[in-house]
N, C-alpha and C positions, 0 to 999 in steps of 0.2 A: 223761491218760497211756497210752502204748502199755505193755503187760502186762510187756514188757522193761525198760522203761524206768523203770517203777515195783519192779523184783526189783533194778533195778541202785541206784536211791537205798537200799533198803531194804537191802541187801546192805554197802553202805556204812556204814550207820548200825549194820551187827553187827558192822563191822570188818571185814567181808570185803577180797578186794584190791579196789583201782580199776582201773575200766575207762579204756582211754586216753584223756587228753583232760581226764580228772577229777581229777586225783592232788590240785592243786593246792587243790580245794575240799571234800577229804573231814573234812578240821576240822568244816569247817562246817556239812556233809550230818548228822555227829553230832551237832552240838549242837542245830540244828534241829529232827531227829528225836525225840534222845533227852532232851534238855534243855526244849526248847520245846514238843514236841509237835505242830510243823506240821504239818498233812496235804498230801502231796505232789498229792495229786492234786485237790486243793480248785479251784474255779471262778469264787471269791469276788473282785472287782475291789480292787484296793487301796483305802485310805480315801482321800476328798477331805475336809478338813475346807473348813468353811463360811468365811467372811468372817470372823465375830467372833473363831471357833475362832482361824484364822491370825494373827492379830494377839496375842492373847494369848501365841503362840507366837515373833512376830516381833520384837516388841519390846523384849526383853530382848537380842538380836541386832542393833539398830538401828545400833551403832555402824561393827560389823562387815561390816553390809551396805554401808553406804557408804565405808567404808574401798574395798572389794573390788569397786565398780562398776566402775570403769577395767579392771579387768583379768578379771572375767567381760564383760566387752563385746569386749574383744580376742581371749579365747576365743572368744562367738561367730560372731565375724567368723570364727574359723578354719574354724569345724566346720557353720556354721549351712546352709551350702550342699548338707550331705549329708543333711541331714533330723534330724540332731542337734538334744534340746535341752541345755542346761546349767542344773542347779539346785544352788544354795546350799541345804544343811538344815542342822539342827542337830544337838544332839548323839542328840537321839530321833531322827532320820531323816525329821524332818518339813520337806519344802522352802516356805523362805521366801521367795525369792526365786529368780525362772528368768529364761530367755531362750528364746525358742520363734517357732515360726511362728505365727501369730495365727490363721491362715486354717484351720491345723491342731490348732487347739487342743482341739477336741470329742477328736478322736483322739487327741492326746495325754492326756485326761482319763481316757478309758476305758481306758488302760492305766497310770496312776496317775503318767507322767511328766509332769507339769505343778506348776504352783503349790498348796501344802495336799496334796500327796500324801504317802503317810505310807509309809517302807520302813524299819520298824522290822526285824531279823530273827527277830524272834522271833514275828511276825506274816506276813511274806512269804516267809521262808527267806533262803537264800542270794543274795544282790544287790549290786550295786557300792556299793549307800549302806551299808545297813545288817549287810554285811559287814565294810566297812571302822572302821565304830563299832564294832563288837566288835573287832576285831583290832587297832586303830590304823595301820595301814600302808593305802598302797598298794593297790589290787583293781582287777581286769580280769574281771569275769563276762561270757562269751560265750555264750549261746544254750542251748543242752543243760547247762550248766553250772549254770543257776539250779536251787532244790530245788526250785522249784513248776513244773508241767508248764505252765502259767497264761502262765508269763514265757518260755518257751523260744524266743520270737523277739527277747527283748528281746537287745541289748546295751549295757552299763555299764559305765565306769569312776569307778572315786570315786578321790580325796586328801584326806586328814586336812589341816583346818587345826587349830591351837593355837594357845593364848591367849600372853600375856606368861609365865604362871607353867607353862607347859609341858603343860597338859591339855588334853584334845581341847575343842572349843567347836561344831565343825561338818564339814562334808564338802562338796567341790566333786565335782561328779557329771558326768558327758557320757553322755548315755542315746539309743538311737536303737531305731526299729524297722524291721528289715530281715532276712528269711530269706534273704537270697540275699547276706548279707557274710561275707564269709571272717573267722575268726579274725584272721589276720594285717595285713588290710586295719583291722581293728576298734582291732589289738593301737595301732594310733599313736596313738590318742585317749589313752590312759595316758598318756604322756609328756607329751602338751599338758598334760592334765588336772594330771599331778604338777608340772610347773614352774610351772603358774597357781597351784595350793596353795602351791607354798613363795612364791611372790612377794606372795600376798595376805600369809599370814602374816608374812611378813618386814615390808612396808610397815604391819601393823595392830601389830609390835611397834614398828617406829621412831616411828608417830604416838602411842603411847602414852608413848614416851620421850625426845618430839624436844626439852626443854629440858634435856636429859642428852646428853652424848658418847656416840656410838656406836661402840663398836669391832666390826669386821667383822673376822673371821679365819680364814684356813684351814692347820690345824695340819699338822705335815710326813707325818703319816701317811699314804699311800699310799691313794687314795679316800675320806679323811676329809672329810664335811660340813662346808659351810662355818659358822661358828655368832657369834651375835651378843650383845655385853655391850653393858649399859648402865652408863655410870662417872659420876658426880660430878663435880664439881670437884677435889676430894682424891683423886680416881683410887679411890675405893670403889666397888665394881661395886653398882648396885643394881638390874640387872633383869639378866637371863640368859633365852635361848630354849631351846628343848627340849634342841636339841643340845647346847650349851653344859651346860646342867643336867645329861645324860648323861656327856658327855667331861671335865668337869672334877666330878662329882660332885660339883655345887651342890646345895642345895635351900632354899624359904625359912628355914629355922633360919637355916642359915650367913650369906645373904643379910641377914636382920635382923641377926645378930650385927655385921655390914662384915668383908667381904674386901678386901683392899687389890690392885689389880689386880698389883699388883709382885711377887707369891707365883705370879703364874702366868708372868710374864714377866719379863725383867731390867728395871728402873729404866731410862726414859728419857721425864723429865718435859720437854721440849723439844717432843715433839708434840703437849702441851696447852697450850701458849702464848697458841696464834691462839683466840681466844675466839669469832670467827666466820668465816665466809667457806667458800670450799669444801673437797671431800673432800681428806682427807693420805694419797694415797700411801706406804705404810713395808714397813718390813721388824724385825717383831717378836723377839727373842731368847726363847726360851723357857726360864724360870727353871734354871739348874744344869743347862745344857746347851749346847752349840754350834750346837745347830738351829736355824731360822730359817723363819719364816713370813709368807708376805706379807700385810698388811691394809689396810683403809681404813677409816680414822679420820675421823669427821662433826663437827664442834663442835656445840654446842648452838643450836638454830632460837633468833633472835633474836624476842624479842618485838615490837620496834618494826618488824621487817622484815617478819615474817609479818602485821602492822596494815598496813604501807602496801603491801605486795603479795603478796595473798593466794596466788597464784600461784608464789609460791617457797618456801610452806608446803608444797604440792605436791610440789614439786621435792625438798624437804628428805626427805623420806620415799619419794621411789620407791626399789622395789628394785635393788639392785646385788650382792645378795651372790653372783651366780652370778660376776661379773667377777673376785672374787678367787678362788675355787675354778679358774677359769681361769688364772688367773696361775700360780695353786700347780701346777696339773698343768704346764703350760710350764716352770715353774723345775725341776723334776724332771726332763724332759725336755732341759731344755739343759745342769743339774746332768751327765746320765748321757753327753750328747755333748761337755762341754767348752766350748760355745760358744754366742752369743748368737744367736739364730734372726731372720728376718728381719722376723718380726710382733711381735717384742720391740721391735725396733728400732724400726719403723712408729709403736708404740704410745706409744715414747719421745718420737719426733717431732709425732704429733699434741699430745701432753698440751704437749707445747711450746708449739705454734703456737697451744692452747688457752690458756697460762698467761703468755703474753708480757709483758702488765702486772703480773703478779705476782712477788713473790720467789718464785724457783724454786731448789731447792738440789739436791747432789747423791744425798741420801739420798730425796727426792721422785722423781728421775727412775730411782734402782733399784728403788725401791717399785715401778713404775709397769712396771718391765721382771720383777720380779718373783726379783731378785738380791741378791746382796748388796755393799756399797757400793764395797766393792775390786774384786769380781767384776767388777762392771759398768763400772766406770771401765776395765778394762782390757781387757775383750770390746766392748767401745763403741768404744772408740779402733782396734781390730784391725778392727773390720768396717765402722765410715767414715772411719776414717785422720784422727781429728778427736777430741780430746778432748772430753769433753761440755760443760764449762765455755765453751771457745772456739766450740763449735756451737750454745749459747745465746747469747753474746753477737754472733756471726756473725746468728744468726737477728733478734736486736733491729736489728742496724744494717742487714740488710735491709728492716727493715720501717721502719726509720727513715728509708730513703734512699725509699721510696713515698711516704712522708708526705711528706718533704720536696721529692719532685718533686711530686707534686700538690695539695697545701694551701698555705694559707698560715697556720697553727698557728705559732702560738710556739714557736721553739728549745724551754723549758722545758718545755711540754704536750707536746710532741712526745717528749722526753727519760721523761716520765712515762707516756705511752700506751704505749712501747715498753720497760718494766720496768729504766730507770737510774732511779740515785739523784736526780740531778740535769742540768744540764746541762752541767756541766765533766763529768761521769762520760760521760756521751754523748760529749763531743769528745772525751777522751781515749781512748778505743774507735774511734772512725770514725778516729783519726788512726792509731793502730795498725794498723787493716786495710785501709785505703782510700788511707791517706798524705794525705787533705786534711782541712778542718773541713766539719762539717755549713753553713756558714755561707757557706763557698766550694762545695761539693756544690751546695747550691740558688742560687746565683747561677750556676750554670753549666748544670744542668739541669731548673730550677724551671717547675712546669706543663708537662713532658713524661712521655711513659709511665714509667712503674716501672723501674728499672735490675733486670736478671733476676741471680737467684741465681749463673747461671752466669759473670756478669759479674766477682765478686766479686774479688778478689785478696787471697790470703793476705799475713800481715805483711809487707813492704818488709828483705828480706835482702841486697842488693844492695851494702851498703855498711858501713864499720867502726859508724857508728852507728847503722843499720839493726838491725844484727846486738846490740849492746845492746840496743836499745828490744825487740826480740824474747824477747832473755832477759830484762831487766827484765819484761815482758809475762807471760811464761809463769811465773815465781814469782810474781808478785801474782795469777794467776790460783788457782793452785795452792791460794795461803793462802786465797784466800776464799773456795774453795770447800771447804778443809778436810780435803784430802787430802794434805797434806804426805808425802812418802817412796814414794807410790803411783806406780804404773806411769803413771798416766792424766796 
């Protein structure tokens, strides 16, 4: 290390003014110099554990490693071509899992950025892994921001991985060796690493509580992070991630004593009726207020389903907390503008397309849009010219048209496939929208190309009977959707 660089480190350790570019690492530098006594001029390479030593550190994290593999692979696909390595380290700074170019293993081992490398701040000074552990926050350390001169050509970004009880269990790190790499270019890896670490933490939480209900929610506060709660069949909170613990002031003692979900949100038992199936997008009302927050409620994983189809188990645990926080952000923007955004309308339409065969109600569609039920019903109609219920019914009729024209399936099977209660239910809506019956439509259009959505006619209103039928249809639609009195 050059003399001026050494003087810079010692000035920081003594509390002197930081030099430009080192402000964010001053606390770590002081810790390394005054508490750990790390020699900034030391030339020793980081320690690489033997295979036997590594197995002792790796075994306690087997569950985490298995859970994180998909996300680690994805992260390496993004950064591998830029000669980065991806390391998963335990809470002591030992790299227990890695991804990297095996042809450059010798080089990475020389720098310590390989499987078995030990990056505790106590021995290696300020670095992306050790400092992340010490401060339990995401950190990006670029070249000269490292405490030891040996690491001045390294750039690393570390993000913490938290256990289901909120304690630190490891660090996800991206490290590269490139003296010409700019700080702005390397900063991009920090965002990727943080997003991957959050996804790994969420997946681990969901897998641990897969037999419970999972509530993913974003509280109304601006820039609030999404939180995860695990809830039993009586809506008692049995698990809470780090964000939930900090935001809602929860700890192990309170969880063991039993916390009712409805002490946090207004009671809404209907959201927990379905014991299995897809996620339930909804809006939860914060207890004692009029504030709502978007939420995604995941029913418990069925033991029989997981046994019959292991792929569904992975799907059940997939991270999706980001979608809730995105919906929350859009909802705040929509509330400020007073209108539903085009992207929210698109999300609702995509949700309808994916769930036509299932029961879809107004609350679910409002949850996808990130709006209250009343606001959504009004804004959706203004944006599309259709009430949500009429849009849903029309899409079911359109899908039924396609099946009638291109298959010989029984009418009752088609009715079930497009979400109607039974054949007569489909026939009634078919007549109201198209003015004919499914059977007659098949006689005219069977085995022809599907009728386009643009070709659908609205309910007929050309004569007195048609007007009466249309009025009756609208009344029944509003009753079935459960929002009498709304403008939808």
